C-alpha positions in Angstrom: 8.3 -28.0 -44.8 5.4 -26.4 -42.8 7.8 -25.8 -39.9 10.2 -24.0 -42.2 7.5 -21.7 -43.5 6.2 -21.0 -40.0 9.7 -20.0 -38.8 10.3 -17.9 -42.0 6.9 -16.1 -41.5 7.7 -15.6 -37.8 11.0 -13.9 -38.7 9.2 -11.7 -41.3 6.5 -10.6 -38.8 9.2 -9.8 -36.2 11.1 -7.7 -38.8 7.9 -5.9 -39.8 7.1 -5.0 -36.2 10.7 -3.9 -35.4 10.5 -1.1 -38.1 7.8 0.9 -36.4 9.2 0.0 -33.0 12.5 1.7 -33.9 10.5 4.7 -35.1 8.7 5.2 -31.9 11.8 4.5 -29.8 13.6 7.3 -31.6 10.5 9.6 -31.3 10.2 9.0 -27.6 13.8 8.3 -26.4 16.2 10.5 -28.4 17.4 13.3 -26.2 14.8 16.1 -26.3 17.5 18.6 -25.5 19.3 18.0 -28.8 16.4 17.0 -31.0 14.0 19.6 -29.6 11.0 18.8 -31.8 8.9 15.7 -32.5 9.6 16.3 -36.2 13.4 16.0 -35.8 13.1 12.9 -33.7 10.5 11.5 -36.1 12.8 12.1 -39.1 15.6 10.1 -37.4 13.0 7.4 -36.5 11.8 7.2 -40.1 15.4 6.7 -41.4 15.9 4.0 -38.7 12.7 2.3 -39.8 13.6 2.4 -43.5 17.1 1.2 -42.8 15.9 -1.8 -40.8 13.3 -2.8 -43.4 15.8 -2.4 -46.3 18.4 -4.5 -44.5 16.0 -7.2 -43.1 13.8 -7.2 -46.2 10.3 -8.1 -44.8 8.7 -6.3 -47.7 9.7 -5.2 -51.1 12.5 -2.6 -51.1 10.4 -0.2 -53.3 7.6 -0.2 -50.8 10.0 0.8 -48.0 10.9 3.7 -50.3 7.4 5.2 -49.8 7.6 5.3 -46.0 8.6 9.0 -45.9 5.3 9.9 -47.5 3.2 7.6 -45.2 4.9 8.7 -42.0 4.9 12.3 -42.9 1.2 12.2 -43.4 0.8 11.3 -39.7 3.6 13.3 -38.2 4.5 16.3 -40.3 8.2 16.5 -40.4 8.5 18.5 -43.7 6.3 20.2 -46.2 4.6 17.3 -48.0 5.1 18.9 -51.4 8.9 18.8 -50.8 8.8 15.2 -49.8 6.7 14.1 -52.8 8.9 16.1 -55.2 11.7 13.6 -54.6 9.6 10.9 -56.5 9.9 13.0 -59.6 13.4 14.2 -59.0 15.7 14.7 -62.0 17.8 11.6 -61.2 14.6 9.5 -60.9 13.7 10.6 -64.5 17.3 9.8 -65.6 17.0 6.3 -64.1 13.6 5.8 -65.9 15.1 6.9 -69.3 18.2 4.8 -68.8 16.1 1.7 -67.8 13.9 2.0 -70.9 17.0 2.3 -73.1 18.5 -0.9 -71.6 15.2 -2.7 -72.1 15.7 -1.9 -75.8 19.1 -3.6 -75.5 17.3 -6.7 -74.4 14.7 -6.5 -77.2 17.4 -6.2 -79.9 20.1 -8.5 -78.5 22.5 -5.6 -78.0 23.0 -6.6 -74.4 24.5 -10.0 -75.4 26.8 -8.3 -77.8 28.1 -5.8 -75.3 28.4 -8.5 -72.6 30.4 -10.8 -74.8 32.7 -7.9 -75.8 33.4 -7.0 -72.2 34.1 -10.6 -71.2 36.4 -11.0 -74.3 38.5 -7.9 -73.8 38.5 -7.5 -70.0 38.6 -11.2 -69.1 36.4 -13.3 -66.9 38.6 -13.2 -63.8 36.5 -11.7 -60.9 39.5 -9.8 -59.6 40.2 -8.3 -63.0 36.6 -7.3 -63.4 36.4 -5.7 -59.9 39.6 -3.6 -60.6 38.3 -2.6 -64.0 34.8 -1.5 -62.9 36.2 0.3 -59.8 38.8 2.3 -61.7 36.4 3.1 -64.6 33.7 4.5 -62.3 36.1 6.3 -60.1 37.8 8.1 -63.0 34.5 9.0 -64.7 32.8 10.3 -61.6 35.8 12.5 -60.8 34.7 14.8 -63.6 31.1 13.9 -64.2 28.0 13.7 -61.9 28.4 10.4 -60.1 24.7 9.5 -60.4 25.0 9.8 -64.2 28.1 7.6 -64.2 26.5 5.0 -61.9 23.2 5.0 -64.0 25.1 4.5 -67.2 27.7 1.9 -66.1 25.5 -0.3 -63.9 23.2 -1.7 -66.7 26.2 -2.5 -68.8 27.6 -4.7 -66.0 24.2 -6.2 -65.3 23.9 -7.2 -69.0 27.3 -8.9 -68.8 26.3 -10.8 -65.7 23.0 -11.9 -67.2 24.8 -13.1 -70.3 26.8 -15.6 -68.3 23.7 -16.8 -66.5 23.7 -14.6 -63.3 20.0 -13.5 -63.6 19.6 -12.8 -59.9 22.5 -10.6 -58.9 21.6 -10.6 -55.3 21.9 -14.3 -55.0 25.4 -14.5 -56.5 28.4 -13.3 -54.7 30.3 -12.5 -58.0 27.5 -10.3 -59.3 26.9 -8.6 -56.0 30.6 -7.8 -55.7 30.7 -6.2 -59.2 27.7 -4.0 -58.5 29.0 -3.0 -55.1 32.3 -2.1 -56.8 30.6 0.2 -59.2 28.7 2.0 -56.3 32.0 2.4 -54.4 33.9 3.8 -57.4 31.2 6.2 -58.3 30.9 7.3 -54.7 34.6 8.1 -54.0 35.4 9.4 -57.4 33.4 12.6 -56.8 36.0 13.7 -54.2 38.8 14.0 -56.7 37.7 17.3 -58.3 35.1 20.0 -57.6 33.3 18.7 -60.8 32.5 15.4 -59.1 29.2 16.6 -57.8 27.0 19.4 -56.5 28.2 18.8 -52.9 31.7 19.9 -53.9 30.4 23.1 -55.7 28.5 24.0 -52.5 31.8 23.6 -50.5 33.7 25.7 -53.0 31.0 28.4 -52.7 31.5 28.5 -49.0 35.3 28.8 -49.4 34.9 31.6 -51.9 32.7 33.5 -49.5 35.1 32.9 -46.6 38.3 34.0 -48.5 36.7 36.7 -50.7 38.4 35.4 -53.9 37.8 32.9 -56.6 38.7 29.3 -55.8 41.1 27.6 -58.2 40.0 24.1 -58.9 43.5 22.8 -59.3 44.0 23.5 -55.6 41.3 21.0 -54.8 42.9 18.3 -57.0 46.3 18.7 -55.3 44.9 18.8 -51.8 42.9 15.6 -52.2 45.4 13.6 -54.2 47.0 11.9 -51.2 43.6 11.2 -49.7 42.3 9.8 -53.0 45.3 7.5 -53.2 44.5 6.2 -49.7 40.8 5.8 -50.5 41.4 4.0 -53.7 43.9 1.7 -51.9 41.5 1.0 -49.0 38.6 0.2 -51.3 40.5 -2.0 -53.7 42.3 -4.0 -51.0 39.0 -4.4 -49.2 37.2 -5.5 -52.4 39.9 -7.9 -53.6 40.0 -9.5 -50.1 36.6 -11.0 -50.9 37.7 -12.1 -54.4 39.6 -15.3 -54.1 42.3 -16.1 -56.6 41.0 -18.3 -59.4 37.4 -17.3 -59.2 36.0 -16.3 -62.5 32.6 -15.6 -64.2 32.6 -18.8 -66.2 33.5 -19.5 -69.8 36.8 -19.0 -71.5 38.3 -16.4 -73.8 37.9 -18.8 -76.8 34.3 -19.4 -75.9 33.5 -15.7 -75.7 35.4 -15.0 -78.9 33.3 -17.7 -80.7 30.1 -16.2 -79.3 31.0 -12.7 -80.3 31.9 -13.7 -83.9 28.7 -15.8 -84.2 26.6 -12.7 -83.7 27.7 -11.4 -87.1 27.2 -7.7 -88.0 25.0 -5.5 -85.9 21.4 -5.4 -87.0 19.5 -2.1 -87.4 17.7 -2.6 -84.1 21.0 -3.0 -82.3 22.4 0.1 -84.0 19.4 2.2 -82.9 19.7 0.8 -79.3 23.4 1.5 -79.1 23.1 4.9 -80.8 20.3 6.2 -78.6 22.2 5.2 -75.4 25.5 6.6 -76.7 23.9 9.9 -77.6 22.3 10.1 -74.2 25.6 9.3 -72.4 27.7 11.6 -74.6 25.3 14.6 -74.2 25.1 14.0 -70.5 28.9 13.8 -70.1 29.6 16.9 -72.3 26.9 19.1 -70.8 29.3 21.9 -70.1 29.8 22.5 -73.8 26.1 23.4 -74.4 24.6 24.3 -71.0 24.5 28.0 -71.8 22.7 27.5 -75.1 20.3 24.8 -73.7 20.1 25.4 -69.9 17.2 23.0 -69.4 18.9 20.1 -71.3 20.2 18.3 -68.2 21.3 14.6 -68.3 17.9 13.4 -66.9 16.0 15.0 -69.8 18.5 13.8 -72.4 18.0 10.2 -71.3 14.2 10.7 -71.2 14.2 12.2 -74.7 16.2 9.4 -76.1 13.8 6.9 -74.5 10.9 8.7 -76.1 12.6 8.4 -79.5 13.0 4.6 -78.9 9.2 4.3 -78.8 8.9 6.2 -82.2 11.6 4.3 -84.2 10.5 1.5 -86.5 12.9 -1.2 -87.6 13.4 -2.4 -91.2 10.9 -5.3 -90.7 8.2 -2.8 -89.7 8.2 -3.6 -86.0 8.7 -0.9 -83.4 11.9 -0.8 -81.5 9.9 -0.9 -78.2 6.3 -0.5 -77.1 4.8 0.6 -73.8 3.5 -2.8 -72.8 6.9 -4.3 -73.1 8.6 -1.4 -71.3 6.0 -1.6 -68.5 6.9 -5.2 -67.8 10.6 -5.0 -68.1 11.6 -1.6 -66.7 13.0 -1.9 -63.2 10.5 0.3 -61.3 12.0 -0.7 -58.0 15.2 1.1 -58.9 13.4 4.5 -59.1 11.4 4.1 -55.9 14.3 3.0 -53.8 16.3 6.0 -55.0 13.4 8.4 -54.4 12.8 7.0 -51.0 16.4 7.7 -50.0 16.0 11.3 -51.3 12.7 11.7 -49.4 14.3 10.5 -46.2 17.1 13.1 -46.7 14.4 15.8 -47.1 12.9 14.8 -43.8 16.3 14.9 -42.0 17.1 18.3 -43.5 13.8 20.1 -43.2 12.8 18.7 -39.8 15.9 20.2 -38.2 17.5 16.8 -37.4 20.5 17.5 -39.6 21.1 20.9 -37.9 20.8 19.3 -34.5 23.5 16.8 -35.5 25.7 19.6 -36.6 25.0 21.5 -33.3 26.0 18.3 -31.4 29.3 18.3 -33.3 29.8 21.9 -32.4 29.3 21.3 -28.7 31.9 18.5 -28.5 35.1 19.4 -26.7 37.4 19.6 -29.7 40.8 21.2 -29.9 41.6 21.0 -33.6 43.8 18.0 -33.4 43.4 14.3 -34.4 40.2 13.9 -32.4 38.6 16.9 -34.2 39.5 15.4 -37.6 38.1 12.0 -36.5 34.8 13.5 -35.3 34.3 15.6 -38.4 34.9 12.8 -40.8 32.8 10.3 -38.8 29.8 12.6 -38.4 29.8 13.8 -42.1 30.2 10.3 -43.4 27.3 9.0 -41.3 25.1 12.0 -42.2 25.8 11.6 -45.9 24.7 7.9 -45.6 21.2 8.9 -44.5 20.7 12.1 -46.6 22.2 13.5 -49.8 25.8 14.6 -50.0 24.7 18.0 -51.1 22.4 18.4 -48.1 25.2 17.3 -45.8 27.5 19.9 -47.3 24.9 22.6 -46.8 24.5 21.7 -43.2 28.1 20.6 -42.1 30.3 23.2 -43.9 29.0 26.3 -42.2 29.0 24.6 -38.8 32.7 23.6 -39.4 33.6 27.1 -40.4 31.9 28.7 -37.3 33.3 26.0 -35.0 36.9 26.5 -36.2 36.7 30.3 -36.2 35.3 30.2 -32.6 38.4 28.1 -31.7 40.7 30.6 -33.4 41.7 28.0 -36.0 42.0 28.4 -39.8 38.8 26.7 -41.1 40.1 25.9 -44.6 41.8 22.6 -43.9 38.8 21.5 -41.8 36.5 22.3 -44.7 38.6 19.9 -46.8 38.4 17.3 -44.0 34.6 17.6 -43.9 34.5 17.1 -47.6 35.9 13.6 -47.2 33.0 12.4 -45.1 30.5 14.3 -47.3 31.6 12.5 -50.4 32.2 9.0 -49.0 29.5 6.7 -47.6 28.9 3.0 -48.0 26.1 1.5 -45.9 22.6 2.4 -46.9 20.8 2.2 -50.3 20.5 6.0 -50.4 21.8 8.3 -53.1 23.7 6.5 -55.9 23.8 3.3 -53.8 20.1 2.8 -54.6 21.0 2.2 -58.3 22.7 -1.2 -57.8 20.1 -2.2 -55.3 17.4 -1.5 -57.9 19.2 -3.9 -60.2 19.2 -6.7 -57.6 22.0 -6.0 -55.1 20.6 -6.8 -51.6 20.7 -3.9 -49.1 21.7 -6.4 -46.4 24.8 -7.3 -48.4 25.6 -3.6 -48.9 25.2 -2.8 -45.2 27.3 -5.8 -44.0 30.2 -4.9 -46.3 29.7 -1.1 -45.9 30.0 -1.1 -42.1 33.4 -2.6 -42.1 34.6 -0.4 -45.0 33.2 2.7 -43.3 35.3 2.0 -40.2 38.4 1.4 -42.3 37.8 4.6 -44.3 37.2 6.7 -41.3 40.4 5.4 -39.6 42.6 5.6 -42.7 41.5 9.1 -44.0 41.5 10.5 -40.4 45.2 9.6 -40.0 46.2 10.9 -43.5 44.2 14.1 -43.1 45.7 14.7 -39.6 49.2 14.2 -41.0 48.5 16.6 -43.8 47.1 19.1 -41.4 50.2 18.9 -39.2 53.0 18.6 -41.7 51.8 20.2 -45.0 51.3 24.0 -44.7 49.7 24.2 -48.2 46.8 22.1 -46.9 45.7 25.2 -45.0 45.5 27.4 -48.1 42.4 27.7 -50.3 
């Protein structure tokens, strides 16, 4: 037993040391001609340090999320106020509000009712569950902010998994696969329409400035339809490859039907718990209907307001729906700090000049506008969006692509579409929306291992399709 612990502790110490070793290696060894300042090299090193600790897990994932602050205090890579602001970002507040509301589910028993309903009407086959959650999140995130979709859908799936006894999602392949499925669906769904996220609206803005006329959103949907078909196919085939036939989540339809009926009618506490979450979700998803009248009522604040109301409500028996001591113990704080850490790392990459340097490197490559150009653009934008936010990647990559293609005498419009593929799609690191399932228990090591292979498949598949569209579909070159 003592030998095991000595070996385990030795591995942990090695992993702890390797984090800062990677940082200093990047700081000292990255090409100074490209990353001209210590700040840019340090930003890359910080991301490498965080990625290694997240994947190897020598310390809590949330603590790794604070590295951007700690490292920036020694080597200023960005204004500290900009770095710290990520830890009170709107999405962090959204996650806090959603987490409090799902604690209310646990307190009232609503989580068990919802879980049994999903198992009863969707079925307990792992393959069926994977297809359902993937398509649901893909469709929703095509017209809604993917962070809101992922934050709203993930706790529902987690409640279902806990109901059948999977308390530690990261230790169970079935639970890990379902949460990974939600992250993938929410990620690629944003590519389907300009409404899928701020990164697409940034891209549309650049195209409007380039062409001098208003961009018609339907053009985006039509241009990306073949690519979406390929992305959905690649993702589903890849996910189902790991779901063997006959694997289920346990129980039978008859058992879940009996459990659901035994719960009887919803109690007042359950109604409040469901009502508050439903109001938060509906108002978040329908923001376009009232954003002019209430410009500050963004999804993050809607969820937070509903969470505040939960502390005020008193049930029929005189007890409160939830109190702070209970929330403090049960809220998944790690979820918020992992997400914020990813945002902060993105700020370092963006503000230090590291992202611009990567874009410059892309511009200096010997590209002719053919398949190699398509492959390079998708690869670089995908990797960049994995370590920083998709919106920041769009802001850096799109103008570089425009200037590069104009310098080559090529029409930049189809290459802007091509860059948008990589901007929207990334799989490997617990940054952006991928931090949400990690906060609920999915291991970053599992995400990275699965994400590397899927990234390669996605780059290869979308590069071929985009090149064929570029070569044989004239409409692809029209904004």
